[in-house]
Every structure is written in structure tokens, then in C-alpha cells.
C-alpha positions as CSV (number, residue, x, y, z in Angstrom):
1,M,-37.6,126.7,108.0
2,K,-37.7,124.4,105.1
3,N,-39.3,125.5,101.8
4,K,-42.0,122.8,101.2
5,N,-42.5,124.2,97.7
6,L,-39.0,123.3,96.7
7,K,-39.3,120.0,94.8
8,K,-36.4,120.2,92.4
9,I,-33.2,122.2,92.1
10,S,-33.3,125.0,89.5
11,L,-30.6,127.1,87.9
12,E,-31.8,130.1,89.8
13,I,-30.5,128.6,93.1
14,G,-27.0,129.2,91.8
15,S,-27.6,132.8,90.7
16,G,-26.3,134.7,93.8
17,G,-29.8,136.3,94.2
18,R,-32.8,135.9,96.4
19,L,-33.5,132.2,95.6
20,M,-30.0,131.2,96.3
21,K,-30.1,133.1,99.6
22,E,-33.4,131.4,100.6
23,F,-32.0,128.0,99.6
24,I,-28.8,128.4,101.7
25,S,-30.8,129.8,104.7
26,N,-33.6,127.2,104.6
27,E,-31.8,124.1,103.5
28,I,-28.2,124.5,104.7
29,V,-27.8,127.0,107.6
30,S,-31.0,125.8,109.4
31,L,-29.6,122.2,109.3
32,F,-25.9,122.8,110.2
33,N,-26.7,125.7,112.5
34,N,-23.6,127.1,114.3
35,E,-22.2,130.5,115.2
36,I,-19.5,130.4,112.5
37,L,-21.6,129.2,109.6
38,N,-24.4,131.6,110.6
39,E,-22.3,134.7,109.9
40,L,-22.2,133.8,106.2
41,H,-19.1,135.7,105.4
42,D,-17.2,134.9,102.1
43,S,-14.8,132.9,104.4
44,A,-15.4,131.3,107.7
45,L,-13.7,133.2,110.5
46,L,-12.2,130.6,112.7
47,P,-10.4,130.7,116.1
48,E,-6.7,131.5,116.1
49,N,-7.2,134.2,113.4
50,I,-7.7,131.7,110.7
51,A,-10.0,132.2,107.7
52,F,-11.2,129.3,105.6
53,T,-13.2,129.3,102.4
54,T,-14.2,126.8,99.7
55,D,-15.7,127.2,96.2
56,S,-16.5,125.1,93.1
57,Y,-16.1,126.2,89.5
58,V,-18.2,125.0,86.6
59,V,-17.8,127.9,84.2
60,D,-18.8,127.4,80.6
61,P,-16.8,127.8,78.4
62,I,-13.7,126.8,80.3
63,F,-11.6,129.2,78.1
64,F,-12.8,132.7,77.7
65,P,-11.4,136.2,76.9
66,G,-9.2,137.2,79.8
67,G,-8.8,133.8,81.4
68,D,-9.9,130.2,81.9
69,I,-11.3,128.0,84.7
70,G,-7.8,127.6,86.2
71,K,-7.1,131.3,86.6
72,L,-10.7,131.8,87.8
73,C,-10.5,129.1,90.5
74,I,-7.4,130.5,92.2
75,N,-8.4,134.2,92.0
76,G,-11.9,133.4,93.2
77,T,-10.6,131.6,96.3
78,V,-7.9,134.2,97.0
79,N,-10.4,137.1,96.7
80,D,-12.9,135.4,99.1
81,L,-10.2,135.4,101.7
82,I,-9.1,139.0,101.0
83,V,-12.5,140.5,101.3
84,S,-12.9,138.7,104.6
85,G,-9.8,140.5,105.9
86,A,-7.4,137.6,105.5
87,K,-4.0,137.2,103.8
88,P,-4.3,134.1,101.6
89,L,-1.7,131.4,102.2
90,Y,-2.7,127.9,101.1
91,I,-5.1,126.3,98.6
92,S,-6.4,122.8,98.0
93,L,-7.2,121.8,94.4
94,A,-9.7,119.1,93.5
95,L,-10.4,118.2,89.8
96,I,-13.4,116.4,88.5
97,L,-12.5,115.3,84.9
98,E,-14.8,113.9,82.2
99,E,-13.5,110.8,80.4
100,G,-12.0,111.9,77.1
101,F,-11.1,115.4,78.2
102,S,-8.1,116.7,76.3
103,T,-4.8,116.4,78.2
104,R,-3.6,119.4,76.2
105,D,-6.4,121.5,77.6
106,L,-5.8,120.1,81.1
107,R,-2.2,121.0,81.0
108,K,-3.0,124.5,79.8
109,I,-5.5,124.9,82.7
110,L,-2.9,123.6,85.2
111,N,-0.3,126.1,84.0
112,S,-2.9,128.9,84.4
113,I,-3.4,127.6,88.0
114,K,0.3,127.7,88.6
115,E,0.7,131.2,87.2
116,A,-2.3,132.6,89.2
117,A,-1.1,131.0,92.4
118,D,2.4,132.5,91.9
119,R,0.9,135.9,91.2
120,A,-1.3,135.7,94.3
121,D,1.6,134.3,96.5
122,V,-0.3,131.2,97.6
123,K,0.7,127.6,97.6
124,I,-1.2,124.6,96.3
125,V,-0.7,122.1,99.2
126,S,-3.4,119.5,98.8
127,G,-5.9,118.1,96.3
128,D,-7.8,115.3,94.7
129,T,-8.7,114.0,91.2
130,K,-11.7,112.1,90.1
131,V,-12.8,111.0,86.6
132,V,-16.4,110.4,85.5
133,K,-17.7,108.6,82.4
134,K,-18.1,110.5,79.2
135,G,-21.5,112.2,79.2
136,Q,-21.6,112.4,83.0
137,G,-19.7,115.7,83.3
138,D,-18.8,118.7,81.2
139,K,-15.0,118.5,80.5
140,I,-13.8,119.7,83.9
141,Y,-15.1,121.0,87.2
142,I,-12.8,122.3,89.9
143,N,-13.1,122.7,93.7
144,T,-10.7,124.8,95.7
145,S,-10.5,125.6,99.4
146,G,-8.3,128.3,100.8
147,I,-6.8,129.1,104.2
148,G,-5.5,132.5,105.3
149,I,-4.5,134.5,108.3
150,L,-6.8,137.3,109.5
151,I,-5.3,140.8,109.5
152,S,-8.6,142.5,110.2
153,R,-12.3,141.7,110.4
154,P,-15.5,143.2,108.9
155,R,-17.1,145.7,111.3
156,L,-20.7,145.7,110.2
157,N,-21.9,147.1,113.5
158,D,-19.6,150.2,113.1
159,I,-21.2,151.2,109.8
160,K,-23.1,154.6,110.1
161,P,-24.7,157.3,108.0
162,G,-22.1,159.2,106.0
163,D,-19.8,156.2,105.4
164,K,-19.0,155.8,101.7
165,V,-19.4,153.0,99.1
166,I,-16.3,152.4,96.9
167,V,-16.0,150.0,94.0
168,T,-12.5,149.1,92.9
169,G,-13.1,149.1,89.1
170,T,-15.4,148.8,86.2
171,L,-18.4,146.5,86.4
172,G,-19.7,143.6,84.4
173,E,-16.7,142.5,82.3
174,H,-16.6,138.9,83.5
175,A,-20.2,138.0,83.0
176,L,-20.4,139.6,79.6
177,S,-17.1,138.0,78.5
178,I,-18.6,134.6,79.3
179,M,-21.9,135.4,77.7
180,L,-20.3,136.6,74.5
181,A,-17.8,133.7,74.4
182,R,-20.7,131.3,74.1
183,G,-21.6,132.8,70.8
184,D,-25.4,132.9,71.4
185,F,-25.9,136.5,70.4
186,G,-23.6,137.0,67.4
187,L,-22.1,140.1,69.1
188,D,-18.4,140.9,69.2
189,A,-17.8,143.6,71.9
190,R,-14.2,142.6,72.6
191,I,-14.9,142.4,76.3
192,K,-12.4,140.6,78.5
193,S,-13.0,139.1,81.9
194,D,-11.7,141.2,84.8
195,C,-10.5,138.0,86.6
196,A,-7.6,139.0,88.9
197,P,-6.4,138.7,92.5
198,L,-7.2,141.5,94.9
199,N,-4.1,141.2,97.1
200,F,-3.4,145.0,96.7
201,L,-6.5,145.6,98.9
202,L,-5.1,143.9,102.0
203,P,-3.2,147.0,103.4
204,I,-6.3,149.2,103.3
205,W,-8.2,147.0,105.7
206,K,-6.5,148.8,108.6
207,K,-7.1,152.3,107.2
208,G,-10.8,152.7,107.6
209,V,-12.5,149.8,105.8
210,L,-15.6,148.5,107.6
211,W,-16.8,145.9,105.2
212,M,-15.8,144.4,101.9
213,R,-17.1,141.9,99.3
214,D,-16.0,140.8,95.9
215,I,-18.7,141.5,93.2
216,T,-19.5,138.0,91.9
217,R,-22.8,136.2,91.3
218,G,-25.7,138.6,91.4
219,G,-23.6,141.6,90.7
220,L,-23.2,144.8,92.7
221,A,-26.9,145.3,93.3
222,S,-27.3,141.8,94.9
223,V,-24.1,142.2,97.0
224,L,-25.2,145.5,98.4
225,N,-28.7,144.2,99.1
226,E,-27.2,141.5,101.3
227,L,-25.3,144.2,103.2
228,V,-28.1,146.7,103.6
229,E,-30.7,144.2,104.8
230,N,-28.6,143.9,107.9
231,L,-28.4,147.6,108.6
232,P,-30.8,150.1,110.2
233,Y,-30.1,152.5,107.3
234,S,-30.5,152.7,103.6
235,C,-27.7,152.7,101.0
236,I,-27.6,155.2,98.2
237,I,-25.6,154.8,95.0
238,H,-25.4,157.3,92.2
239,E,-25.7,156.2,88.6
240,E,-23.4,159.0,87.4
241,K,-20.6,157.6,89.6
242,L,-20.7,154.0,88.4
243,P,-17.6,153.0,86.6
244,L,-18.7,151.3,83.3
245,S,-16.6,150.7,80.3
246,S,-17.9,151.7,76.9
247,P,-18.1,148.1,75.6
248,V,-20.0,147.0,78.7
249,K,-22.4,150.0,78.3
250,G,-23.0,149.2,74.6
251,A,-23.4,145.4,75.0
252,S,-25.7,145.8,78.0
253,E,-28.0,148.2,76.1
254,I,-28.1,146.0,73.1
255,L,-28.9,142.9,75.1
256,G,-31.2,144.6,77.5
257,I,-29.2,143.7,80.6
258,D,-28.6,145.8,83.7
259,P,-24.9,145.9,84.5
260,L,-25.6,146.3,88.2
261,Y,-26.5,142.6,88.2
262,L,-23.5,141.4,86.2
263,A,-20.8,139.5,87.9
264,C,-17.1,140.5,88.2
265,E,-14.2,138.3,89.2
266,G,-11.6,141.0,90.0
267,R,-13.6,143.8,91.6
268,A,-14.6,144.5,95.2
269,V,-17.1,146.8,96.8
270,M,-16.5,148.2,100.3
271,I,-17.9,150.5,102.9
272,V,-15.3,152.8,104.4
273,E,-15.4,155.5,107.0
274,G,-16.6,158.7,105.4
275,K,-13.7,160.9,106.6
276,K,-11.1,158.4,105.2
277,A,-12.9,157.7,101.9
278,L,-10.7,160.0,99.7
279,S,-7.4,158.7,101.0
280,I,-8.5,155.1,100.6
281,L,-9.7,155.8,97.1
282,S,-6.4,157.4,96.2
283,E,-4.5,154.3,97.5
284,I,-6.7,152.0,95.5
285,K,-6.2,154.1,92.3
286,G,-2.4,153.8,92.8
287,N,-2.6,150.1,91.7
288,K,-3.3,149.4,88.0
289,L,-6.2,147.1,89.0
290,G,-7.8,150.0,90.9
291,R,-7.3,152.9,88.5
292,N,-11.0,153.1,87.7
293,A,-12.1,152.9,91.3
294,S,-14.9,155.3,92.3
295,I,-16.8,156.5,95.4
296,I,-20.3,155.6,94.1
297,G,-22.5,156.3,97.1
298,E,-23.1,156.4,100.9
299,I,-24.9,155.0,103.8
300,S,-27.9,157.2,104.6
301,E,-30.7,157.8,107.2
302,K,-32.3,160.7,105.3
303,F,-33.6,158.9,102.1
304,G,-35.5,155.7,101.8
305,K,-36.2,153.1,104.5
306,S,-33.8,151.0,106.5
307,G,-32.7,148.0,104.5
308,E,-33.3,149.7,101.1
309,L,-30.8,150.0,98.3
310,L,-31.6,153.1,96.1
311,L,-30.2,154.3,92.9
312,N,-30.1,158.0,92.2
313,T,-30.5,157.9,88.4
314,L,-29.0,160.2,85.8
315,S,-32.4,161.8,85.3
316,G,-32.5,162.8,89.0
317,G,-35.1,160.2,90.0
318,W,-34.9,157.3,92.4
319,R,-35.0,153.6,91.7
320,L,-35.3,150.8,94.2
321,L,-32.7,148.1,93.5
322,E,-34.0,144.7,94.6
323,P,-32.1,141.5,94.9
324,L,-31.7,139.4,91.7
325,T,-34.8,137.1,91.4
326,S,-33.8,135.0,88.4
327,E,-30.7,133.6,86.8
328,L,-29.3,136.0,84.3
329,L,-26.5,133.7,83.2
330,P,-25.8,130.2,84.6
331,R,-22.3,128.8,85.0
332,I,-20.4,132.1,85.0
333,C,-17.9,130.8,87.6
């Protein structure tokens, strides 16, 4: 159903929160309605065990602590395939360049793309380049599409009370690194983006993983809200179990930002079978990218209502975590 009140596009539509979900549902899915699109996975799960995904990158600034737009576009596409249960194989690369953009910066970005693709063991096999007049773009935008082979599939219908919630590392580094790199707050917290490929998670898909998502726009709270609204249960997470680095804690407190709504670019959240959670956690921790992984909660039918995401706070109280309703930080990816 179209939203008749939507007259113009706002930044909030790109937030990863409620307005983005409503826009996609009302303006995109309702028009192009089909059984593959309607699943709204991070990748389309196609016949012949093929996974296909696409994404566009408009991050500002294009160079930031821990990476750049080139590293980001490859890892973002690779991770969308991995959390859908697919081994990444091929990527297309489309560049939209602004007239006058530095060739030195472009070559630096292309080298980052090459390094990231080699690390993730994917091949750049197709692409496109367009140039717009000066003032009609912002240096460089990138679109990537990825193809992978499915080794497993999400099993949303198999999720039950007692299944555990695992995050693969500390939260919020990417969003805060972008925010601080813009220099709007005069704060130097030495936070680097967590931008990285999640290939090491592929083997655990067959060891008790029921569902997985990378924690990008909207942060952990928005991602889990998208999950739990499709379940007949609630989801409980425990504040004391959340892996947060000291710099992220400090910067979030100073800026008055909830790290549960901050984006990552090298972290995933998953639901795993309860009896297999400890062995899965141990395997994740065996990789340097997962050494701060933690079991942060569980699926429940005893607390809250179905479809609710609840935070058990450090003080022992309960807080309802709702989807993001406004744009915390535009152009983080």
C-alpha cells in the first residue's frame, strides 16, 4: 500500500530503520512483488543454489580510520552473501565519478578494492564507469553486485525458545569512526572502523546456525527487531553481555548516542541452536575477527510479548528496544 503522505525523499529513508522498511515495503516490494524479492534477505536466494546481492556506497568521507570506500564496498557485498549462507565468488564494480576527482585518490581506492577482493577470495568480473559534471556528485559513488553459491539457508521457522543470540565482535566502531572523521565534534577517540570480510563464519552455517545478519545500518537493535517481528516469541538481550570497547563506550556517552543503533561493517549477529551455542561461540573466538564474540541473549516465550525486543539492563530493569525511527548518521556506507 502506497504511503500517500510521502511527498519527497528524506535522509531517514536510508537509515536502516522503520522509515526505510516502510519505504521498501510500500514503494518497492508492493510494485515488483514476487516470491524471491518478498523474502527480503540480504541476498536474493535464486534457483540452482545461487545467491545474488547488490549495494551502493556513498560513504562520507571516502577515507576514514580503518578503511575507505573501496575496502567497504567489497566487504559489504561479501558479507551480505555470507550472512545469507553463500560462499562469495564474483563481484561487479560500477563507479560513478565526479569531474575533477583526483586520479591519485581513485588509484588508492582501486588498490583497496583489489586488496579486499583478494582477502575475501572473490573476483571482480564485470563493471561500469560513468562521470558526472563537477557539482553533480560527491567525488565517487560505487555500486557492487555479488554472486555466490549457497552452502546453507536461513531457517527462520526453526527458531524456538532457548535458542541463543551471538554477536561476533564489539559494536559501533564503523559508525563512530565515520562520525569522528567528519570532525564535527572535535573529539579524538581513536576509533577505527571494523570493516572486514566475514568469510570465517561460513563453516559454522552447518553447525547449528539458524539465522544470520551483518550489523549495518540501524545497528544491532534494528537488525534484531526485523527478525523478532517475524517470530511468535520475544528476544531478550542482556546489557552486561554486550561487547563494547572502551573508546566506543566513552564516545557514545559523550555524544549521547546509543551504541545499539550504531552500524558495524565487520560484525554479524546470529541465532543458533541453544545446545550448540557454546561450541559455535568457541569456534568464532578462534578467529582474530571473532575474539570478542559473545552470547548476548536468547529467544524467549516467558518474558515480553511476541515480536518484542527487550534489553535486560545493568540495573536489573527491562527496556523495550524499538526500531530506529530517525537517521542517526547519514552516508555511513
